[in-house]
PDB file as gemmi writes it, atoms N, CA and C in Angstrom:
CRYST1    1.000    1.000    1.000  90.00  90.00  90.00 P 1                      
ATOM      1  N   MET A   1     -50.869   2.457-128.216  1.00  0.00           N  
ATOM      2  CA  MET A   1     -52.096   2.405-128.480  1.00  0.00           C  
ATOM      3  C   MET A   1     -51.922   1.459-129.507  1.00  0.00           C  
ATOM      4  N   ALA A   2     -52.977   0.461-129.792  1.00  0.00           N  
ATOM      5  CA  ALA A   2     -53.357   0.248-131.795  1.00  0.00           C  
ATOM      6  C   ALA A   2     -54.200   1.340-131.893  1.00  0.00           C  
ATOM      7  N   ASN A   3     -54.361   1.658-132.919  1.00  0.00           N  
ATOM      8  CA  ASN A   3     -55.336   2.778-133.920  1.00  0.00           C  
ATOM      9  C   ASN A   3     -56.153   2.093-134.575  1.00  0.00           C  
ATOM     10  N   CYS A   4     -56.038   0.536-135.123  1.00  0.00           N  
ATOM     11  CA  CYS A   4     -56.976  -0.100-135.874  1.00  0.00           C  
ATOM     12  C   CYS A   4     -57.928  -1.087-134.851  1.00  0.00           C  
ATOM     13  N   LYS A   5     -59.237  -1.763-135.229  1.00  0.00           N  
ATOM     14  CA  LYS A   5     -59.528  -2.672-134.912  1.00  0.00           C  
ATOM     15  C   LYS A   5     -59.130  -4.115-134.906  1.00  0.00           C  
ATOM     16  N   SER A   6     -58.227  -4.252-136.431  1.00  0.00           N  
ATOM     17  CA  SER A   6     -57.745  -5.733-136.520  1.00  0.00           C  
ATOM     18  C   SER A   6     -56.196  -5.870-135.524  1.00  0.00           C  
ATOM     19  N   ALA A   7     -55.882  -4.106-135.627  1.00  0.00           N  
ATOM     20  CA  ALA A   7     -54.544  -4.089-133.939  1.00  0.00           C  
ATOM     21  C   ALA A   7     -55.261  -4.920-133.004  1.00  0.00           C  
ATOM     22  N   LEU A   8     -56.355  -4.223-132.750  1.00  0.00           N  
ATOM     23  CA  LEU A   8     -56.798  -4.643-131.129  1.00  0.00           C  
ATOM     24  C   LEU A   8     -57.156  -5.775-131.097  1.00  0.00           C  
ATOM     25  N   LYS A   9     -57.221  -6.736-132.086  1.00  0.00           N  
ATOM     26  CA  LYS A   9     -57.865  -8.041-131.787  1.00  0.00           C  
ATOM     27  C   LYS A   9     -56.590  -8.735-132.201  1.00  0.00           C  
ATOM     28  N   TYR A  10     -55.412  -8.194-132.346  1.00  0.00           N  
ATOM     29  CA  TYR A  10     -54.113  -9.221-131.894  1.00  0.00           C  
ATOM     30  C   TYR A  10     -53.591  -8.661-130.999  1.00  0.00           C  
ATOM     31  N   ILE A  11     -53.583  -8.176-130.705  1.00  0.00           N  
ATOM     32  CA  ILE A  11     -53.407  -7.504-129.016  1.00  0.00           C  
ATOM     33  C   ILE A  11     -54.183  -8.553-128.264  1.00  0.00           C  
ATOM     34  N   ARG A  12     -55.663  -8.730-128.139  1.00  0.00           N  
ATOM     35  CA  ARG A  12     -56.576  -9.849-127.045  1.00  0.00           C  
ATOM     36  C   ARG A  12     -55.537 -10.752-127.548  1.00  0.00           C  
ATOM     37  N   LYS A  13     -55.322 -11.406-129.390  1.00  0.00           N  
ATOM     38  CA  LYS A  13     -54.999 -12.752-129.395  1.00  0.00           C  
ATOM     39  C   LYS A  13     -53.582 -13.120-128.710  1.00  0.00           C  
ATOM     40  N   THR A  14     -52.611 -11.989-128.721  1.00  0.00           N  
ATOM     41  CA  THR A  14     -51.533 -11.994-128.134  1.00  0.00           C  
ATOM     42  C   THR A  14     -51.785 -12.885-126.403  1.00  0.00           C  
ATOM     43  N   GLU A  15     -52.736 -11.697-126.073  1.00  0.00           N  
ATOM     44  CA  GLU A  15     -52.399 -11.731-124.587  1.00  0.00           C  
ATOM     45  C   GLU A  15     -52.968 -13.732-124.295  1.00  0.00           C  
ATOM     46  N   THR A  16     -53.946 -13.599-125.266  1.00  0.00           N  
ATOM     47  CA  THR A  16     -54.653 -15.073-124.973  1.00  0.00           C  
ATOM     48  C   THR A  16     -53.677 -16.425-125.156  1.00  0.00           C  
ATOM     49  N   ARG A  17     -52.644 -16.182-125.944  1.00  0.00           N  
ATOM     50  CA  ARG A  17     -51.758 -17.034-126.340  1.00  0.00           C  
ATOM     51  C   ARG A  17     -50.389 -16.825-125.491  1.00  0.00           C  
ATOM     52  N   THR A  18     -50.572 -16.164-124.637  1.00  0.00           N  
ATOM     53  CA  THR A  18     -49.266 -15.864-124.058  1.00  0.00           C  
ATOM     54  C   THR A  18     -49.873 -16.528-122.404  1.00  0.00           C  
ATOM     55  N   LEU A  19     -51.263 -16.271-122.094  1.00  0.00           N  
ATOM     56  CA  LEU A  19     -51.921 -17.332-120.811  1.00  0.00           C  
ATOM     57  C   LEU A  19     -51.529 -18.806-121.231  1.00  0.00           C  
ATOM     58  N   ARG A  20     -52.256 -19.139-122.183  1.00  0.00           N  
ATOM     59  CA  ARG A  20     -51.659 -20.383-122.667  1.00  0.00           C  
ATOM     60  C   ARG A  20     -50.271 -21.477-122.651  1.00  0.00           C  
ATOM     61  N   ASN A  21     -49.672 -20.466-123.253  1.00  0.00           N  
ATOM     62  CA  ASN A  21     -47.994 -20.784-123.283  1.00  0.00           C  
ATOM     63  C   ASN A  21     -47.474 -20.573-121.563  1.00  0.00           C  
ATOM     64  N   ARG A  22     -47.288 -19.278-121.169  1.00  0.00           N  
ATOM     65  CA  ARG A  22     -47.352 -19.072-119.428  1.00  0.00           C  
ATOM     66  C   ARG A  22     -47.784 -20.619-119.270  1.00  0.00           C  
ATOM     67  N   GLN A  23     -49.224 -21.395-119.049  1.00  0.00           N  
ATOM     68  CA  GLN A  23     -49.481 -22.754-118.339  1.00  0.00           C  
ATOM     69  C   GLN A  23     -48.411 -23.775-118.678  1.00  0.00           C  
ATOM     70  N   VAL A  24     -48.708 -23.789-120.076  1.00  0.00           N  
ATOM     71  CA  VAL A  24     -47.614 -24.967-120.851  1.00  0.00           C  
ATOM     72  C   VAL A  24     -46.554 -24.992-120.255  1.00  0.00           C  
ATOM     73  N   LYS A  25     -45.841 -24.358-120.267  1.00  0.00           N  
ATOM     74  CA  LYS A  25     -44.820 -24.193-119.883  1.00  0.00           C  
ATOM     75  C   LYS A  25     -43.843 -24.054-118.045  1.00  0.00           C  
ATOM     76  N   SER A  26     -45.175 -23.508-117.597  1.00  0.00           N  
ATOM     77  CA  SER A  26     -45.320 -24.533-115.853  1.00  0.00           C  
ATOM     78  C   SER A  26     -45.481 -25.697-115.773  1.00  0.00           C  
ATOM     79  N   ARG A  27     -46.418 -26.181-116.669  1.00  0.00           N  
ATOM     80  CA  ARG A  27     -46.199 -27.931-116.341  1.00  0.00           C  
ATOM     81  C   ARG A  27     -45.564 -28.685-116.909  1.00  0.00           C  
ATOM     82  N   LEU A  28     -44.657 -28.072-117.699  1.00  0.00           N  
ATOM     83  CA  LEU A  28     -43.319 -28.521-117.860  1.00  0.00           C  
ATOM     84  C   LEU A  28     -42.922 -28.737-116.819  1.00  0.00           C  
ATOM     85  N   LYS A  29     -42.200 -27.454-116.258  1.00  0.00           N  
ATOM     86  CA  LYS A  29     -41.762 -27.245-114.980  1.00  0.00           C  
ATOM     87  C   LYS A  29     -41.706 -28.211-114.134  1.00  0.00           C  
ATOM     88  N   THR A  30     -43.411 -28.006-113.236  1.00  0.00           N  
ATOM     89  CA  THR A  30     -43.366 -28.991-112.421  1.00  0.00           C  
ATOM     90  C   THR A  30     -42.989 -30.017-112.571  1.00  0.00           C  
ATOM     91  N   LEU A  31     -43.507 -31.188-113.767  1.00  0.00           N  
ATOM     92  CA  LEU A  31     -43.439 -32.437-114.622  1.00  0.00           C  
ATOM     93  C   LEU A  31     -41.885 -32.826-114.366  1.00  0.00           C  
ATOM     94  N   ALA A  32     -41.442 -31.950-114.978  1.00  0.00           N  
ATOM     95  CA  ALA A  32     -39.616 -31.963-114.261  1.00  0.00           C  
ATOM     96  C   ALA A  32     -39.034 -32.355-112.658  1.00  0.00           C  
ATOM     97  N   LYS A  33     -39.917 -31.153-112.166  1.00  0.00           N  
ATOM     98  CA  LYS A  33     -39.413 -31.637-110.358  1.00  0.00           C  
ATOM     99  C   LYS A  33     -40.224 -32.468-110.100  1.00  0.00           C  
ATOM    100  N   LYS A  34     -41.462 -33.470-110.779  1.00  0.00           N  
ATOM    101  CA  LYS A  34     -42.100 -34.382-110.398  1.00  0.00           C  
ATOM    102  C   LYS A  34     -40.630 -35.673-110.379  1.00  0.00           C  
ATOM    103  N   VAL A  35     -40.183 -35.220-112.027  1.00  0.00           N  
ATOM    104  CA  VAL A  35     -39.152 -36.623-112.444  1.00  0.00           C  
ATOM    105  C   VAL A  35     -38.293 -36.607-111.238  1.00  0.00           C  
ATOM    106  N   ASP A  36     -37.157 -35.493-110.827  1.00  0.00           N  
ATOM    107  CA  ASP A  36     -36.050 -35.262-110.015  1.00  0.00           C  
ATOM    108  C   ASP A  36     -36.494 -36.073-109.022  1.00  0.00           C  
ATOM    109  N   ALA A  37     -37.739 -35.724-108.359  1.00  0.00           N  
ATOM    110  CA  ALA A  37     -38.290 -35.615-106.972  1.00  0.00           C  
ATOM    111  C   ALA A  37     -38.337 -37.190-106.822  1.00  0.00           C  
ATOM    112  N   ALA A  38     -38.669 -38.432-107.992  1.00  0.00           N  
ATOM    113  CA  ALA A  38     -38.447 -39.439-108.174  1.00  0.00           C  
ATOM    114  C   ALA A  38     -37.454 -40.011-108.171  1.00  0.00           C  
ATOM    115  N   VAL A  39     -36.217 -39.441-108.772  1.00  0.00           N  
ATOM    116  CA  VAL A  39     -34.723 -40.249-108.993  1.00  0.00           C  
ATOM    117  C   VAL A  39     -34.335 -39.844-107.511  1.00  0.00           C  
ATOM    118  N   ALA A  40     -34.520 -38.817-106.484  1.00  0.00           N  
ATOM    119  CA  ALA A  40     -34.193 -38.866-105.182  1.00  0.00           C  
ATOM    120  C   ALA A  40     -34.516 -39.428-104.255  1.00  0.00           C  
ATOM    121  N   ALA A  41     -35.864 -40.083-104.427  1.00  0.00           N  
ATOM    122  CA  ALA A  41     -36.402 -41.206-103.645  1.00  0.00           C  
ATOM    123  C   ALA A  41     -36.213 -42.509-103.895  1.00  0.00           C  
ATOM    124  N   GLY A  42     -35.703 -42.202-105.092  1.00  0.00           N  
ATOM    125  CA  GLY A  42     -35.483 -43.553-105.839  1.00  0.00           C  
ATOM    126  C   GLY A  42     -36.434 -45.436-106.422  1.00  0.00           C  
ATOM    127  N   ASP A  43     -37.346 -44.113-106.245  1.00  0.00           N  
ATOM    128  CA  ASP A  43     -38.723 -45.063-106.550  1.00  0.00           C  
ATOM    129  C   ASP A  43     -38.760 -45.129-108.200  1.00  0.00           C  
ATOM    130  N   LYS A  44     -38.666 -46.259-108.154  1.00  0.00           N  
ATOM    131  CA  LYS A  44     -38.636 -46.838-110.300  1.00  0.00           C  
ATOM    132  C   LYS A  44     -40.321 -46.431-110.473  1.00  0.00           C  
ATOM    133  N   ASP A  45     -41.195 -46.887-109.919  1.00  0.00           N  
ATOM    134  CA  ASP A  45     -42.269 -46.734-110.778  1.00  0.00           C  
ATOM    135  C   ASP A  45     -42.958 -45.312-110.860  1.00  0.00           C  
ATOM    136  N   ALA A  46     -42.511 -44.356-109.776  1.00  0.00           N  
ATOM    137  CA  ALA A  46     -43.006 -43.035-109.623  1.00  0.00           C  
ATOM    138  C   ALA A  46     -42.444 -42.598-111.133  1.00  0.00           C  
ATOM    139  N   LEU A  47     -40.417 -42.825-110.548  1.00  0.00           N  
ATOM    140  CA  LEU A  47     -40.092 -42.278-111.948  1.00  0.00           C  
ATOM    141  C   LEU A  47     -40.441 -42.435-113.709  1.00  0.00           C  
ATOM    142  N   GLY A  48     -40.559 -43.695-113.690  1.00  0.00           N  
ATOM    143  CA  GLY A  48     -41.708 -44.838-115.124  1.00  0.00           C  
ATOM    144  C   GLY A  48     -43.026 -43.437-115.316  1.00  0.00           C  
ATOM    145  N   ASN A  49     -43.417 -43.569-114.541  1.00  0.00           N  
ATOM    146  CA  ASN A  49     -45.031 -42.662-114.675  1.00  0.00           C  
ATOM    147  C   ASN A  49     -44.676 -41.032-114.888  1.00  0.00           C  
ATOM    148  N   ALA A  50     -43.524 -40.777-113.812  1.00  0.00           N  
ATOM    149  CA  ALA A  50     -43.202 -38.994-113.951  1.00  0.00           C  
ATOM    150  C   ALA A  50     -43.056 -39.223-115.585  1.00  0.00           C  
ATOM    151  N   SER A  51     -42.033 -39.762-115.665  1.00  0.00           N  
ATOM    152  CA  SER A  51     -40.818 -39.404-116.721  1.00  0.00           C  
ATOM    153  C   SER A  51     -42.252 -39.573-118.365  1.00  0.00           C  
ATOM    154  N   ARG A  52     -42.885 -40.498-118.202  1.00  0.00           N  
ATOM    155  CA  ARG A  52     -43.475 -41.121-119.362  1.00  0.00           C  
ATOM    156  C   ARG A  52     -44.734 -39.515-119.221  1.00  0.00           C  
ATOM    157  N   LEU A  53     -45.359 -38.944-118.493  1.00  0.00           N  
ATOM    158  CA  LEU A  53     -46.128 -37.576-118.765  1.00  0.00           C  
ATOM    159  C   LEU A  53     -45.138 -36.487-119.161  1.00  0.00           C  
ATOM    160  N   TYR A  54     -43.718 -36.527-118.493  1.00  0.00           N  
ATOM    161  CA  TYR A  54     -43.128 -35.559-118.794  1.00  0.00           C  
ATOM    162  C   TYR A  54     -42.606 -35.360-120.552  1.00  0.00           C  
ATOM    163  N   ILE A  55     -42.337 -36.684-120.940  1.00  0.00           N  
ATOM    164  CA  ILE A  55     -42.002 -36.468-121.724  1.00  0.00           C  
ATOM    165  C   ILE A  55     -42.937 -36.433-123.356  1.00  0.00           C  
ATOM    166  N   SER A  56     -44.189 -36.662-123.042  1.00  0.00           N  
ATOM    167  CA  SER A  56     -45.406 -36.901-123.537  1.00  0.00           C  
ATOM    168  C   SER A  56     -45.721 -34.845-123.454  1.00  0.00           C  
ATOM    169  N   ALA A  57     -45.407 -34.491-122.384  1.00  0.00           N  
ATOM    170  CA  ALA A  57     -45.355 -33.145-122.404  1.00  0.00           C  
ATOM    171  C   ALA A  57     -44.670 -32.423-123.192  1.00  0.00           C  
ATOM    172  N   LEU A  58     -43.425 -32.447-123.281  1.00  0.00           N  
ATOM    173  CA  LEU A  58     -42.597 -32.080-124.168  1.00  0.00           C  
ATOM    174  C   LEU A  58     -42.956 -32.348-125.508  1.00  0.00           C  
ATOM    175  N   ASP A  59     -43.059 -33.399-125.857  1.00  0.00           N  
ATOM    176  CA  ASP A  59     -43.723 -33.730-127.403  1.00  0.00           C  
ATOM    177  C   ASP A  59     -44.589 -32.516-127.527  1.00  0.00           C  
ATOM    178  N   LYS A  60     -45.421 -32.494-127.004  1.00  0.00           N  
ATOM    179  CA  LYS A  60     -46.642 -31.514-127.298  1.00  0.00           C  
ATOM    180  C   LYS A  60     -45.933 -30.608-126.931  1.00  0.00           C  
ATOM    181  N   ALA A  61     -45.317 -29.855-126.081  1.00  0.00           N  
ATOM    182  CA  ALA A  61     -44.710 -28.206-126.068  1.00  0.00           C  
ATOM    183  C   ALA A  61     -43.848 -27.890-127.687  1.00  0.00           C  
ATOM    184  N   GLY A  62     -43.148 -29.173-128.149  1.00  0.00           N  
ATOM    185  CA  GLY A  62     -42.045 -29.266-129.029  1.00  0.00           C  
ATOM    186  C   GLY A  62     -42.526 -29.097-130.470  1.00  0.00           C  
ATOM    187  N   LYS A  63     -43.845 -29.838-130.267  1.00  0.00           N  
ATOM    188  CA  LYS A  63     -44.307 -29.153-131.420  1.00  0.00           C  
ATOM    189  C   LYS A  63     -45.432 -27.871-132.191  1.00  0.00           C  
ATOM    190  N   ALA A  64     -45.888 -27.558-130.352  1.00  0.00           N  
ATOM    191  CA  ALA A  64     -46.584 -26.327-130.694  1.00  0.00           C  
ATOM    192  C   ALA A  64     -45.817 -25.308-130.923  1.00  0.00           C  
ATOM    193  N   GLY A  65     -44.295 -25.344-131.053  1.00  0.00           N  
ATOM    194  CA  GLY A  65     -43.040 -24.719-131.279  1.00  0.00           C  
ATOM    195  C   GLY A  65     -42.882 -23.748-129.368  1.00  0.00           C  
ATOM    196  N   LEU A  66     -43.189 -24.152-128.341  1.00  0.00           N  
ATOM    197  CA  LEU A  66     -42.905 -23.341-127.337  1.00  0.00           C  
ATOM    198  C   LEU A  66     -41.885 -24.204-127.221  1.00  0.00           C  
ATOM    199  N   VAL A  67     -41.123 -25.261-127.026  1.00  0.00           N  
ATOM    200  CA  VAL A  67     -40.017 -25.708-126.837  1.00  0.00           C  
ATOM    201  C   VAL A  67     -39.032 -26.141-128.303  1.00  0.00           C  
ATOM    202  N   HIS A  68     -37.830 -25.433-127.755  1.00  0.00           N  
ATOM    203  CA  HIS A  68     -36.748 -25.706-129.139  1.00  0.00           C  
ATOM    204  C   HIS A  68     -36.656 -27.843-129.316  1.00  0.00           C  
ATOM    205  N   ALA A  69     -36.605 -27.336-130.005  1.00  0.00           N  
ATOM    206  CA  ALA A  69     -36.455 -29.200-130.654  1.00  0.00           C  
ATOM    207  C   ALA A  69     -35.434 -30.148-129.780  1.00  0.00           C  
ATOM    208  N   ASN A  70     -34.269 -29.401-130.311  1.00  0.00           N  
ATOM    209  CA  ASN A  70     -33.162 -29.924-129.481  1.00  0.00           C  
ATOM    210  C   ASN A  70     -33.097 -29.536-127.827  1.00  0.00           C  
ATOM    211  N   LYS A  71     -34.270 -29.027-127.492  1.00  0.00           N  
ATOM    212  CA  LYS A  71     -34.551 -28.783-125.910  1.00  0.00           C  
ATOM    213  C   LYS A  71     -34.958 -30.308-125.610  1.00  0.00           C  
ATOM    214  N   VAL A  72     -36.266 -30.425-126.673  1.00  0.00           N  
ATOM    215  CA  VAL A  72     -36.998 -31.723-126.258  1.00  0.00           C  
ATOM    216  C   VAL A  72     -36.294 -32.899-126.280  1.00  0.00           C  
ATOM    217  N   ALA A  73     -35.430 -32.744-127.200  1.00  0.00           N  
ATOM    218  CA  ALA A  73     -34.384 -34.028-127.365  1.00  0.00           C  
ATOM    219  C   ALA A  73     -33.453 -34.390-126.399  1.00  0.00           C  
ATOM    220  N   ARG A  74     -32.809 -33.331-126.003  1.00  0.00           N  
ATOM    221  CA  ARG A  74     -31.815 -33.368-124.486  1.00  0.00           C  
ATOM    222  C   ARG A  74     -32.407 -33.951-123.590  1.00  0.00           C  
ATOM    223  N   HIS A  75     -33.897 -33.561-123.110  1.00  0.00           N  
ATOM    224  CA  HIS A  75     -34.422 -33.627-122.183  1.00  0.00           C  
ATOM    225  C   HIS A  75     -35.290 -34.812-122.108  1.00  0.00           C  
ATOM    226  N   LYS A  76     -35.099 -35.371-123.690  1.00  0.00           N  
ATOM    227  CA  LYS A  76     -36.067 -37.382-123.306  1.00  0.00           C  
ATOM    228  C   LYS A  76     -35.182 -37.932-123.360  1.00  0.00           C  
ATOM    229  N   ALA A  77     -34.020 -37.566-123.725  1.00  0.00           N  
ATOM    230  CA  ALA A  77     -32.732 -38.337-123.470  1.00  0.00           C  
ATOM    231  C   ALA A  77     -31.993 -38.782-122.117  1.00  0.00           C  
ATOM    232  N   ARG A  78     -32.013 -37.490-121.278  1.00  0.00           N  
ATOM    233  CA  ARG A  78     -31.928 -37.434-120.047  1.00  0.00           C  
ATOM    234  C   ARG A  78     -32.848 -38.364-118.840  1.00  0.00           C  
ATOM    235  N   CYS A  79     -33.910 -38.047-119.564  1.00  0.00           N  
ATOM    236  CA  CYS A  79     -34.677 -39.091-118.532  1.00  0.00           C  
ATOM    237  C   CYS A  79     -35.059 -40.508-119.358  1.00  0.00           C  
ATOM    238  N   ALA A  80     -34.647 -40.772-119.965  1.00  0.00           N  
ATOM    239  CA  ALA A  80     -34.266 -42.301-120.502  1.00  0.00           C  
ATOM    240  C   ALA A  80     -33.058 -42.550-120.369  1.00  0.00           C  
ATOM    241  N   GLN A  81     -31.862 -42.167-119.645  1.00  0.00           N  
ATOM    242  CA  GLN A  81     -30.953 -42.469-119.435  1.00  0.00           C  
ATOM    243  C   GLN A  81     -31.076 -42.724-117.536  1.00  0.00           C  
ATOM    244  N   LEU A  82     -31.767 -41.625-116.896  1.00  0.00           N  
ATOM    245  CA  LEU A  82     -32.632 -41.976-115.573  1.00  0.00           C  
ATOM    246  C   LEU A  82     -33.355 -43.446-115.585  1.00  0.00           C  
ATOM    247  N   LEU A  83     -34.194 -44.033-116.598  1.00  0.00           N  
ATOM    248  CA  LEU A  83     -34.859 -45.309-116.359  1.00  0.00           C  
ATOM    249  C   LEU A  83     -33.661 -45.791-117.189  1.00  0.00           C  
ATOM    250  N   ALA A  84     -33.044 -45.851-117.536  1.00  0.00           N  
ATOM    251  CA  ALA A  84     -32.219 -47.525-117.422  1.00  0.00           C  
ATOM    252  C   ALA A  84     -31.337 -47.808-116.495  1.00  0.00           C  
ATOM    253  N   LYS A  85     -30.887 -46.693-115.028  1.00  0.00           N  
ATOM    254  CA  LYS A  85     -30.332 -46.845-114.220  1.00  0.00           C  
ATOM    255  C   LYS A  85     -31.117 -47.766-113.846  1.00  0.00           C  
TER     256      LYS A  85                                                      
END                                                                             
């Protein structure tokens, strides 16, 4: 357990950030599943909308440092390939 006030505050801040990061990562997984479902259904309109939301969320998560830049680029490229089909 922490011994000083600043260490206790750091623990509180870490818990808050952890919850926020978990929400963002969970949303990314949900959006990825929506893209996959649109591909499986063969719905071009749903795929376009889902991939737009997914790419936007990926960019935001990459900017915040939650997802590695190469992973963001890889997933965006795969979405672009799906849209091009």
